[in-house]
N, C-alpha and C positions, 0 to 999 in steps of 0.2 A: 534652611530647608529640612536637614534633619531633624532637629528637635521637634519643630512644628509636626512633622509627618507622625513621628513616634506619639506624642501625645493624642493626635489626632484618632489613631489606631487603639491605642491605651483606652480612650474615652468610649469607643465604638465596642469595643471588648468589654467593658464593663457595664453597656447598656444591654448588650448580648446576654451577657450571663446572668443579670438581674431578671430580664425576660425569661429565659430558661428556668431557671430556678422556680420562677413563678408561676410558668406553666406547665411546671413537671407533673402535676399530678393530674392535669386537665386531659381530655379526650380530644385534644387539637394536636395537628402538625406543629412540632416544637420550633422548626426551621421557618415555618410559615410566621411565627412571632417573631424569629429573629429579623427576618424580612422586613417586619412592621416597625422594628427598632432601629433599623441603618436607612435613613432618609425614605421611610415608607416603604421600603422593598425595592423602590426603584435604583438602578444603577446607571451609570454612564461610563463607559470605560473610556480610556485615553486611545486616540487615533494611531499614537507612533507605535510602531513594531521594531525592536532592537534588533540590529543584524551586525555582523563583525566586517563593516565596510573598511575602505581604504581610509586612510589618514591624509590630514592637509599637505602631509610631506610628499606622498605619493601623487597628490593631485598636482602638486606644484611640478612635478617631474612629467606629468602626463602632459601638462600644459607647455613644458618646454619642448617635448616630443614634436606637440602640434606646431610649436613656431619654427621647429627646427625644419620638418617636414614642407612648410610653406615656403621656406626659404632655400629648398632644396638640398638641404645639407644632411644628406643621406647616412654618411659614415657616423655622425654624432647621435642621430636619431636611432639609429639601429641599435648603437652601443648603449644608448638608455634601455631600449627595451628589452634587450639582452639579460641586463642588468636586474631590472624590473620581474623578469620570469625566474630568475634563479632566486631573488629573496622576496616572492610572491607570497609565502606563509598563511596561503588559502584565504587571504582576503578579498571581500565581493566588490564588484563595481556595476553600477546600473548601466543595461545597454539597451534598454526601453522601459516604459511606464511599468513598474511593479516588477520588473523582472531583471535578476541579477547572475553575473557568473563570476568565476574565479579571475584574479587580475592576470593569472598565466594565460587564460584561454582570452581575456581581451587583448593582452598582447600580440598572442597569435592571431586573432582576428584584424588587428592592425597590421601586422607583416603581412598577411594575406593580401589587403588591400593596397600595398605598395604599389609605385610604378616600376616596369619590368627592371629598370637601371638600380631601383634601390633594393628590389628583391637580388639581385647580382650580388650585391655587396654583402648580404646577410648570409645568402648561400656559400659565399667563399669562407665565411666564418664558421659555419655549423656543418657543411657538408662531408667533412673528414669524421666527424663523430656520428653522424647520423648514417654514414656508409656502413663504418663498423657494426653499429646497432643492426641495421637492416640486413647487413650479410651473416652475420652471427645468428639471427633470427630465422633467417630462411633456413641455415644450413641443420640448425637445432630444432626447428619447427617451435621456437621459443616466444610465446605471445608476449611474453614480459618485455622481452628486448623491442618487438614491433611496436607496443604500445608505447614504449619509452620514446621510439620516433616519432609517432603521433602527439604524446603529451609534452614532449620539450622541442621537437623541430621539425613542427607538421609541414613547414613552409619551405624546408628544405628540398633539394631534388628528389629525395628519397621518400617523401611523405604521401605522395600518391600510390606508390608503390607499397608501402607499409598497409594503407589502406586497403588496398585490393586483397592484398594478403590475409589480413585479418579478416576481412570480409568471407573470403573463402572457408577460412577455419571455422567462423560462427556458421557458416551454412553447412559446412560437413556435420557439425555437430548438432544440426535442427534448431539452431537460435536463429531463425529467417529474419526477425526484428532486428537484432544485433546486426546481423549482415547488410540487411536494407540499409540501415544509417550509415554504416562504413562505406558502403559503395555509393550512397546519396551523396556524400562530401566528397567524391572525385568528381560529380557532376551536378553543382549545385544550382544548377539550372532548372530541375525538376523534383519534384516531391508529391509523391502519391499521384502522379499522372496532373499535377497541376504547377503552375510558376512556383518556385520555392518563397516561402515567405522571409527564409532567415538570410541567404545569399552572404554577403559581407557583413551585413548591417546588424546581425545578431549572433552570428556562429560562424566559428573560422572553419572555413572549407578548403579545398586546394584550388588554387587560384588559374593554375596554366599546364593541366596534365598533358602529358604527349603519350597517355595511354590509347588503346582502341575504345572508344566511346561506345560503339556498338556493342562490344563484347560487355562493357559496364553494364549498358542498358539493358542488355540480355538477361543478365544476371537478375536486374531488378524485377522484369516480369515473370522471370522464373521463381523468383521468392515470394512474389505475390501469390502464383498458383499453389506453390507448396504451404504458404501461411493458411489459405483457405482450405485446405485439405486437414490441415492440423487443427484448424478450429472446428472443422466438422466432426473429427474423431473425440473431440473434447465433449460434445454434446449429443453426439448420435452414435455412442459405443456400439461396436458391433455390426452395425450396418453399411450396407452399400454405400449410396450418395445422397446427397440432399437435390430437392427439385432444382432443376437447371434455373440459374439466374437467381437464386437465394445467396445471401452472403455478402458483406461490404468487399471482400477481397476479391471476389469474382468479379464485381463491378471494376474494381481498381485493376485488376489484370488485364481485361478489356480493354479499359482507357489506356493503360500504360503500352497495350500491343499495338493499338491504332496509332498512339503517339510515335511508337518506334517505326511503324510501317512507313509513317511519313519521313521521318530522319533518315532510315537506313534500310531502304526497301530492297537493296540488293546486297546486303553484307553477309558475309558468308563467316562460319565459325563451327565450333564444335561445342556441343552441349551432350555432358555424360558422356555415352559411348555412341553418339549420332553426332554427324556431322552435314553440314548443308546450308542454306538458307536461312537465317535466323528466323526470318518471318514465318516461314514453313514450318520449321522445328516446333516454334512457340506456338503456333496455330493449332498445330496436331498434339501438343501435350495439353493445351487448356481443353480442348474438345475431349481428350481422352480421359480428363482427371476425375470426371464424376463418377467413372467406372473403377475407379481405384478403390482398393479397400481402405476403408478408414483405419487410420491409427487408433490402437488401443491404451488404455489407461488403467493402472492399477486401482482397484477399488478402495485402497488405504485413504485414510482422510488424516493425514499426521499433522495438520496445523490448522488454526482458524480459518475458517472458507476454503479448506481442502488442500492447497498448496500456496508456495511463497508468493505467485502472482495475486493471492486471494480471490481466485476466479476459476474454480475446480466446479464441474458439473458431476454429481453423483452419479452411480449406475442407476439404471431403471428400477423403479420399484414394482414388483410383479403383482402382488396383491397386499392386503391389508386383513388381518386376522385379530384373534382375541389376544389379550395379554399372555405372552410367553413367559416373561420373568419381570420382576421389579425390586429395586433395592432402593435404600434408603439414600439420601445425600445430606450430608452434615453441611449446614450453613456456616458462614463466618461466625465470629463474635455477635450476639444479638445488637444489631444495630437501632438506635432510636429513629423515630422518624426523620425522614431525608427533607431537603426542600420540597414544599409542594410543587408538584410538576418537574422535579428534577431527574425523575426516574424516568426509563423507558417507556414508550406508549404501552398501556395496558397492564403495568406492573403495579404490585402494591409496594409502596416503599418499605414496609416491613419485611417483606418476603419477596425480593425481586428474582428474576431468571438469571442466576449467576453463572450458570454451569455449563461449560460448552466443551464438549469428551471429545477425544481424538482416537483415531481406529488404527491398527497396525496389526494385519494378518486376524489372528483371532484374539487379539487383545484389544479391549476397552479401555482407555485411562481415563480417569476424571479426577481432578482436583478440588481442593479449598484451600483456604488460606494457612493450614498446617498440615494437611495429608494429601498423598497421591495415592490412588488406589487401582489396582488392575484386575480386571475380570474378565471371565469369559464370554466373547460375544454369543455363542450360541445357547448357554445357560444362565448366565448370571453368576456364576459361581466364582469365589476366588481363584484367580490364577495360582497365587504361590501363598502358601501360609491358611490360617483359618479366618482371618479377617478380609483378606485382599488388599492392606494396607502396605505398599513396599517401600513408602518414605513417612517418616513422622517428624516433623520439626520439633527440634529439641529448644532452641533458642527462638524460635517463633511462637511463641505460647501466647495463651489468650491475652495477657496482660500486653505484650507488644503488640498484636494485631488488633486489638479492638477498635471498633470503629467509633470516633468521637459523636458525642450527641449533636444532631443537628447537621451531618456532614452534607455537602453537596455533592453528589454523585451515587453510584450503588457499586457494590463491590461485584468484578468479573473474575473468572477464573478460566485461563485458555493454557495451554501448552503447545509445545513443537516436539518432533521426535525427528532424527536424521539419523540414520545409520546406525540403528539399535541404540541411540541414546537419547533421553528425555531430556528436554531443558524446560523449567518452569520457575515464576516469579512465586515465591512463598512470602509469608508473614504479611506485613501490614500491608492494605489497598490503599492507605492514604498518600496521596503524593503530595498535596499542598497543605502547609499547616498555618494557622495564623500567625501573624508577626507577634512576636515577644514571647509565644510559647516553647517552654521547654523541653524535649523529649528524652528520655532516657533509653540509650540502647539503639540499635539500627533498626530502621522501620522495615526494611523488606531484605531479601535475599534472591539471588538466582542460585538455583540446584542445578547438578546434572547427573542422572542417575543411568547406569548401565541396562537396559533391559534383557541383555545376554546372560546377566548374572541376577536376574531375579530383582532388579531395582537396586541394585547396590550404588551407595552413594560414591560418586567418582571425585566431586568438588562442589564446594559451596562458596559463593562470593558474596560479600557484603559490601554495601557502598559505603562511602564516608558521611561522618555526621552532615546533616544535612540536604542529603541528596536521596532520591528514591529510584526504583525501577519502575518505568511508566506500566511495564506488563511483560508477557512472555516474549523472550526473544525469537529469531528466526536463524537458522543455522545452514551453513554449506561447508564444503571440504576445506576452505580456508579460515572460518571463524565461527563465533556466535555473536550475534549482533541484538543489541538492545536498545530500545528509547528509554533515555533517563530524565528527570528532572532535579533542578535545583531550587529549593525553597526559597523565596523571596516574594516583595509584594507584587511584584508581576512574575507569571510562570517563565523559566528559562528552560527551553528545550534542547536536549543534547542527544547524540547519538552515539553509542559506544559500541568497542569491537573487543570479545574476550577470547583467549585461546581456548581452543575446542578442549584440549588435553588437561589443561591447569585451571582455567577461569581466571588466569592472570589478564589483567586489563592491558590490551596492546595500545588501542588510541581511542581519542574521546574527542568529539567536535562539537562545538556551540551552533546551534542552528538559530535560535531565534529566540527574543522573549516578548512578552505581551501580557498584559491585564486579561485576568479572566473574570466572571460574574463574582468569584470568591473575593476577588480585591486583596488577596492576604488579610482577609478578615475572617473568613470561615474555614473550617476544615474542607478539602477537597480530595475526591476520589476520582481517578481517571486510569484508562488502560489504553493507552496509545501503543498501537502495533505498526511494525516495518514491513514493507513489501520487498522481494528480492527478485531480481533478474538479472543471471550472469554476474557482472562484475558492477552491479548498480542496486543500491538501496534507495528507496522511495518513501518520503515520511510526511503523511499529514500530520502535521502538528497542531491543529484546531486552534491555532493561534494567529490565524489570517496569512498563514504561510505552508506551501509545498515544495519539499525540496528534493534533490537527486545527490546522493553521496557516493563516491567511489569506495568500494569494498576494503581495497588495500590499505588504505591511508586515511580514508575518513573525509578526503577531500571533497567540497561542495561543487557538483558539477553545474548546476543551477540552480536558482531558487527564485520560485514565482510566488508574489502576494496575490490575493483576492480581495475584495471588498467585505468588510466584517460588518456585523451589526454591533453596534456601540451601546445601545441603551435597551433596557428592560425591565423588567419586575420580577422579583423574586417569588412574589405570592401568585404571579400568573406567568410563569416561565415560558416563553415562546417553544413550540415542540421541538424545532431544530436543535434547541440547546440541549435535548435530551438525547442527541446522538452519541453513542459512544461504540468502541469495538467498530471504528469507520476507517479501517486502513484503506490507502488506494487501492484500487482495483487496475490490474495492467491487462489489456488485450490489444496485440496485434500492432505495436507500436504507440498505442493511445493510453492515457493513465485519466482513470475517473474516479471522481472525489465528493464525498458527501460532508463538508466539514460542519463541526458543531455550531460555530460561529457565524455561518450563514443559513439561511432558507434554500439556497441554490444548489444545484449538483454543476460540478465544471468538469470541463475536460482539457486535457494539456497534451502536446506532443512530448512523449516519455524521453524522447533524446535531447531535445533541446529546452522543454518547458514552456514552448509557446502557447498561449491559450489558444484552444479549438473552439469552443462553445461552452454555453452555459444554458441551463433551463431557467425558467421563470421562477416565482416563489411559489408557484403551485405544488412543489412537491417539498413543503416544510416539513410535513410529518412523515416523510420517508426516513425512517430511523437507520438504515445502512443500505449498501449495496448487495444484491444477491449474486450477482454477477452478469456476465454477456452471454447471450443466444443467438448465434446468427446476427442479424441487424436489429438487436435490442440489448438495451443495457435495464436490466430488471432491479427494481428497488422495492423493498418493502418496511411496512411499520404499521401504523395503524390501517392504511390500505395498500395494496400492489399498485405499482406504476411501469409502464412500459416506456420507455423512451427510445425514440428511433435514432439509429447509428447511421440511416442512408445521407448520403451525401446531400440530397436535395432537401430534407428537412431534420437534420440531426440535431439533438437536443430538444426536440418536440416532444411532449406527453401524447402518447396516440392511444392510451387504453388506462383506464384507471377501474379498479374494484375494491369495495363497491362504490358506484358513482354517486351515491347520496352522502348525507353528513353522517353516516356510521363511522367509527373507527375501531373495528373489531379486531384487530390484528393482535396476538399474545405470543410472542416469541420469535426467534430468527426462523424463517423459512429457509428453503431448498430448493436449488434445481437439480433435478432428476431425470435423465434420461432426456425427453424432450417435453418433460412436466415441470410444472412449478407447484410444490407442496407448500401450503400457507396455512398456519395454524392460527384459530381462535382460542378462547377458553375451553371450549365444547366441542369444536368439530375441525375436520381439517378439509381444507378446499383444495383441490386438484385442478390445473387449468394447463391448457397447451402452450408450451413457451412463446410459439410464431403467433398464433392467433387470438391470444388470452381468452379463447373459448373454454368455459368452465365445463369440465370433465366429468367429475364426479365431487360428491361431498360423504365425509366419514364421520359418523356420529361417534367422536372419542368418549362421551359421556358413557354411551350404551355400551362402549368396551371396557368400562372402568378406568378409562385414561382422561387426560385434559391437555390441553396446549402448552406447548413450551419451545424450547431448541431443538430443531430436527438433525438426525443423521441418520443415512441408509447404511445399513450393515448386512451385507451378504443376503438381501432380500427382506430383512426386517428392519422396520422402523424403529429408531431410537428417540425417545423423547425425554428431553431433561427439563423436567418442570422446576417448581420452587424446591421440592423437598425430596423429590424422587427421580430415578432414571428406571424408565420404562421401557421395555421391548415388546412391540407389537410383532407377531408371528405372522405364519402365511395362513390362508384359508382354503387353500385351493382353488379359489375363485381367480378371475382375471381381473386385471387393471383395463380401463378402457383403451382400445388400440391408439397408438401413437401416429396420428395422422400427419 
């Protein structure tokens, strides 16, 4: 197999090279010619997705456990399960069709489903350790110790107490989705007001709590009320309340409250500083919540899509005036024509919309493959020095970062800032090299700059030979997390964590491997980004897999597959293959994904990876998800799509603009205030988020501007075009009222 594969690859490369050389002087897309030389441009991908699954030795042990349990030999079965948990090494095991969890969680799931007499034997083994971790965790308010109880001894006598305590801590910190998930595992019979899909069949929950279930369920209702208010502040900054009845969480809170009243009509307890019947306390809170002031959010835009959830709504845009300032943007090394259709919708393959600035206070930061620049938000002038360049890559020069002739994909430049530090991928944007190609030097790097010291370089990390960074990292107080790729015939996707102070690699976890349309024959550019919430990372690999990982050690919590498209034509590449910069969007416990290898958009439960719904193929040309607003998931690309999040019709496309055959979108739009800002090449369209009603059309061409990737900065509209960053100031006029 090995020699034949190498020979086949070599022949394909030779054929491609001859076509490229022959067409070098012709005015035709070079890679369209490449496609014609590789089986007429048509491709068929292997269906298999490579995962780090358990081996046959472990399967034999699991079969042994099944036999022992059938024979009621509890001691021996528990012994094997405990041994497997201690030596799980992060291996995955299927718990449902296309869904996997770690072996440790599977063992805990099996322990939770044991009969009481078997659980008693297990608890006799682990309770002494679990009690020590729990008591010390409570005394010190140490989350790590409490998490240790859940991760290693959930079914001990102290698992439900640890879940309750950790849920209370998450609630106090404002992470209502995390609190909800922890509390739900104490009462697995309900989820979001419905019968839980997971129970013991797909996720470990506590089997026999002796806690006050009324108190736990009251917490769940309270979390739903506060989640709605938090979501309201996200998209209605500075306003009082939304219309009564709007919002998915209001409906969930009402459904949960109704169920609570049936189960615990007379239960009493304390919520905050009030004591009484839970039903009365919760009913009062729900009624009064509409008048609570909405929480506010800083106007900064520190990463792609505004926050680590990839789901921020910008401050409202008051008005739009003339060009206030404009600066040139230097593109990456001149790219030859890419695959015909491999660009995002509306882009010129020679001049893609590559730039995605970030905003921190008065700092607007933008990068390319070699430089990072900092400019003043108000004037467009350099913040420091004469040129505004705060980082110039020395080893990341043009030769190292040149884009090969006929690459599949487009260069993208994003960054992340966290606590006065800026993190960016620099150097080559090529993440997949043809098999047999030799590379000199390292292809890309991660850099960390100190913004408090005018961009001083703190560290720079280079990948090993044969590896590349997929895109810019995401960061928190514990580490810097980035997607990585290893070059092979199939793309191998990894997630890595680096020390924030030194750039030293702390861990790296293999997620999956699968073929892409490049098939190890064409150069490939990709820019996959991670989503972060609390101690969880979420990764849309664009390889048929969405995964959730722990931030502390990279352990895969769950991994879910979706149906991939396996056939296509490089000469007429389907619209969905043009999706890039498409990280998971997280909102109130749900994860929304628009992968490049499917024409559909998918929703998963963020805690368990359980599939919730999927759209039809009608959203194929949606290049990316702009975010959620109330009961809508809004996607943009050639057109705008409003996808319902309401329980009765979730996943259904309810509004499309324009509704004809045109696909005029040009650049990444934006949710701002209660509006949707959507650019075309020469105009800016403004819509009401909730009704999809057009509000205003701004003639960008008349203002001396054009469409591109949008950002709102203190009342100004910033547009990153192919070659410029343009700021449109205020005119003294007013935008349409947000109704």
